Structure formats: structure tokens, C-alpha cells
N, C-alpha and C positions, 0 to 999 in steps of 0.2 A: 294677401292670398297668393300662393305660389302659382307660377305659370310655366309651361313648357317652352314657349316660343317667344315670350316677351318678359322683360324685367321692369317692374315699377318700383322706383326708389323715391325717397322723400328726403330732401335737404332743406331743413328749416320749413319754410312754407312753399317750397318749389317741388313739384312732382316732376320726375324724369322718367319717361317711358322709352325703354330701349327695345327695338325690334331685334330679337336675339337669335338669329340663325346665320351667324357669320360664315359658316362653311358653305351655305347656300346663297351667299351674298344677300342675306336677309330677305330672300324672296318670299312673297306672300302665298301661303297655301290656305286652305279653308280654315284649318285649326288656328292659324296665326291671326287671321282676320277676326275670327270669333273672340280670341283672347284680347285683341285690341279693344273690342267692344266692351268686354268684361272689365278691362283695366280702366277705360274711360268712365264706366259706371262707378268704379271704386273711387276715382278721383272726384266725381260728382258728389259722392256721399261724404268724403273727407273734408270737413270744414277747415282743417288746418292748411290744406293745399289751396293756394291762391292763384298760381300760374302753373301751367303744364308745358314741359319741353318734350318734344318727340324727336328721337334720333335713332340711328342705327348702331348696333354693336360692331366693334372693329373699326378699321380705318379705311375700308375700301368702298363700302356701300351704305347708303341710307336704306334704300330698298331697291334692289336691282330688277324689280318687276314681280309679276305674279308667277307662281309655280305652274306654268302652263301644262306640264305633264299631268297634273292633277285634274285638269279640265277635259282631257281627251276622252272621247267615248261618251260624253254626256249628251242627253237629248236636248232639244231646244228648250223644253219646259224646265229641265233641270238647270241648264245654263242660265236661263232667265231668273230662276229662283236664287241661284248663288250671286248673280249680279245684283238683284234687289237686296239681298242680305248684306252684301258688301257696301252698297250705296247707303243703306240705312245705318250701318255701323260707322262709316265715315261721316255721315250726317250728324252723328252724336257729337263730333268735334265742332261742327258748325253751331249747334245749339247749346253746347256746354257753356254755362254762364261764368266761365273763367277763361282768360286769354290763353291761347295755345300757340306756342312757338315751335316751328319746325327748324331743327338744326341739321341741315342737309350736309352730311359729311362724306359724300362720294356719289356713286351712281344713284340716281332717282329716276328710274325708267318705268314706264307702264304704270302698274299699281303703285309704285313708289312715288312717281310724280303726282299721281292722283291723291295719295295720302298727304304729301306736302301741301298740295293745293287746298286740302280740306282744313288745314291749320290757318290761324289768323295772320300770322307773320312768318315769313320765311327768311332764315339766315342761311347762307351757303358758305362752305369752304371754297377756297380757290381751286380745289380739285373736283368739285361737284360737276356732274353731267346730268342734264335733264332731257327727257324725250318720251314720246308715246309711240312705240314701235308696233302697236297691235296690228295695223293693216298689213304689215309684212308677214304676219302669221295667219292671215285670213280671218281676223276678227276685228272688232273695234274696241276702244276703251270701254270698260264695263263698270267702273267704279266712280263715275262722275267726270271723267276727263273731257268729254265732248261738251259738257256744260260749264265747268269751272274755268277751263283754259281760256275760252273767248271772253269770259267776264274779267279775267285778269290781264290779258295781253291784247285783246281785240280780235275780232272775227277773222280778219285776213291772216294775221300771223298764226292764229290758232289752226286755221285750215292748212296753211303751208306746213307747219310742224307735224300735224296729224297725217296729212296726205303723203308726205315724203318719208314718214317713219324715221325722220332725222333726229339728231341730237344737237343740243346747244350747251356750251360751257357756261361756267358761272358768270363770267363777264358779260356774255350775251344775255343770259337770264336776267341779270341786273339791268341791262340796257333796255330790255323790252318790258320790264316791270314784273317779271315773274318772282323775283326775290327782292327783299328790302335792302340787304347788305351782303357784302362778300368779305370774308376774312381769311387770313392764312390758316391752313388746316389746324395747326397747333393752338390757335387762339379761339376756334369756333365755340367750343363749349363754355369757355370763360366769358365770351361775349354774350352768349345766350343767357347765362346766369346773371350777368350784369344787367341785361335788358329786363329780365324777369324781376330782379330786385327793384329796378326803377319803376316798373309797372306796379309792383306790390305796395308802393308808398301811398297809392291812391285808394279810394273807397271801393271795397269789393262790390257793393250793390251797383254803384255807378259804372264800374267796369263791365259787369254783366249786362246791365241795361243798355250801355253804349254798344256793346257787341250785338245784342239782339236787335236794337234799333237799326244799326247799319245793315245787318243781314236781312231782316224783314223788309226794310225799305227798298233794298235792291230788287226785291221780287215784284214790285209794282211801280206805279207812276209817282211823280214827285209829290202830288197832293196826298196820296195815300201814305207816303213815307213821312211827310210832315205831321200827319195825324198820329202815326206811330211814335214819332219823336215826342210829341206833346204828351201822349199817354205815359211814356216812360219818365219824362220830366216830372210829371205830377207825382208819380210813385216815389221818385227820388226826394222831392221836396218834403214829402210826408215821413221821411225815414229818420232814424236816429243818427245815421251817418251824416246826413246833411246838417243836423243840429250840431254834431260834434265838429264837423269841418268848419262851419261858420264861427263857432265859438272859439275854436283853436286859432282861426285867422285873427279874430278880434284880440285874443290874448297873446298873439305872437308866439305860439308854441306849435309843436308838431301834433297833428291830430292822431287820436287813437281810435281808428275805425274798428267796428265790430261786425260789419256786414249785416246790419239790421236797420 
């Protein structure tokens, strides 16, 4: 399906979602956020896509923030509606039963940092810059930033980065655990594809259930998380993929998983 503000491409079984507003540093307006949601729905329906990579068009920005001009003049009720909508759209990445890799190729500020944090794994170019500058504009992060950032880097660091409206470079983002790996800018997408291909060797059902078990488990205490893990483990053992995986192991061949 064609979009105005994003591009969804498919390379073999890898989906690549580009935020495509390079003249605006890929800033998120309402239409772009809605198209992200539509594209994620498309990825969910496409059984050929096993892993999704999210990145920004051009070489300057992943997403340089929300298009704040579009929010001026809104009432409190309208602003809350758009915040709720954005949070639910980013939440689709959390619950998509396919791994999602953010390839952060430049500025990831405000909504861009929030989008990256909604992905499962974050790779950054050595030119990437992260931050939540919202308090300098008289608002707070509205797409999950106050909730995801402390879960990733800890409460104290999250509060400092939020309260100062500061930025951190890729090396610091790696040091505090915001990103998994940092690569030279020219290698970022190749490394993202390499990681996607490595992930895709494994059983699709197991990947999806592992993602859900981790995500759901983090919402409660350890005992609740262990019960969630057991539930998904039981579903895996009853699957065709599990039968294929164990048979392939015995026969010393590569498994041919079908996601069933």
C-alpha cells in the first residue's frame, strides 16, 4: 500500500520501514504517526516478513522529533487524544509478534527517541544523537518516553536526561544501555540486515512468544512473569516448529520452520 510519509519495503523476509520526510528531518506529524501504525499492521499481516527494521530516510535524522507546530492551539482534550493515539500506535511495535530493529541513523529526538525505544533492539550510527527535549518546549514526552526510558536506562539517568532536555551521543547511549550496538554510519543498514538475517534463522513462533514473554513479564512481578513464560513454553512445545527443530537437530540439518 502506498504512503505519503513512510516507505515500506521488503527484502526477502526483511521488512524495512523508512520514515520519509527528510526535508523536515523526518519529524513526526499526526499523518506520519498514523501511517506508521498502518505500515505495522501491514507487516503483521504479511507472513513473509519475519523481522522489521525501522529507520529514517536520508542521512541526517532517524526522526528529529514531533512536528510541534501541528500541536499548537490544541485543547487539553485534543492533545490527550493525540498522545493516546501515538502511544497506541507505538505500542503496536511492542506487541508485534516479530522482532523490530531500530537503525538510528542520525537525530533521534523527542518522538524519534520514543519511536526507537518502542523497538526491540536499537542499533545506532556513530553520528546518532538521542534526547527528550520536550520540557524545554513546555510539554512532556507524549509517546511513551517517560515510561520506556527509565525501563531501559534506569530511573535516575532517565530523569536527568528528561529534566535537562539534554542530548547524548551514540557512545553515551551505548554506555547507559539505550542502544545495543554502535556502527560507522556507512555500515549501519548492512549491520541491521545482518542482525535480521541472524534472527530469521530461528523459529518464528518462538521469536514471537519470546518477545511477548519478555514484554508481558516486565509488567509484573517475577512470579507472574514465570507463569507467562511457562504458558508460552507450553504453546511452543505443541507447535510444528518445535517438532521440525528437534527433528532437524537429530538429523544434523538446518530446520525449515513454517511459523506453525
